[in-house]
N, C-alpha and C positions, 0 to 999 in steps of 0.2 A: 941778221942775214949777212953773210960774208960777201965783200964786194964782188967776188967772181961770180958768186950764185945770182946776185943781184942783178950784175950786168947780163947774165943770161936770160934771166928773166924779163929784163927790159927789151933785149932784142927781139923777144917773141911777140911783144906787144904791139898794137897798132898806134898810130899817130893820136888818135882819140883817146884812147887809153892812157898814152904817155902824158898827154895835157891833163886828164883826170888825175893822173899820179902826182904830177908837179902841183896842181892846185892843192891837193891834200898835204903834200910835203910843206908847201908854204904856209898853210894854215897851221900845221903842227909847229912850224917855226915861230909864227906869231905868237902862239900860246906860251911857248916856252921863252920867249923874249919877255913876254909880261910876267911869266912866272919868276923870271929871273930879277926883275925890276922890283916886283912887289913882295916876293917871299924868297926863302931860302931854297936853292936848288940843290936836290941830291946829287945829281950827275951833271956837272957842266959841260962835259965833253960831248953831251947830246947835241948841243948847238953846232959843234964842229962837225959831227958826223951828218946831221941833217942838212948842213950846207953842202956837204960833199955829194949826199945823195941827190940833191937838187942839181948840182952840176953834172952828175952822171946821168940823169934823165935829160937835161939840156943837151949833153953832147949825142946822146942817142937820137933825139928829136932832129938835131940839126944834121947828123949823118943820114937819117932816113929822109928828111926832105930834100937833101942834094940828090939822093939816089932816085927819087920820083920824077 
């Protein structure tokens, strides 16, 4: 998903949904880190993209919590 589309999707989500999203992303990141250590990764760029997605979600959470 493109960052612009992903940002729009995040803006429409509630704080609870954003927290669930960040938990899912962190779980994916953990799995990819294990995969990187134990076996060959086909696309190591996925780690960087996942970290950026986590940062996007945290930014939206921070923005929404300040508004409330």
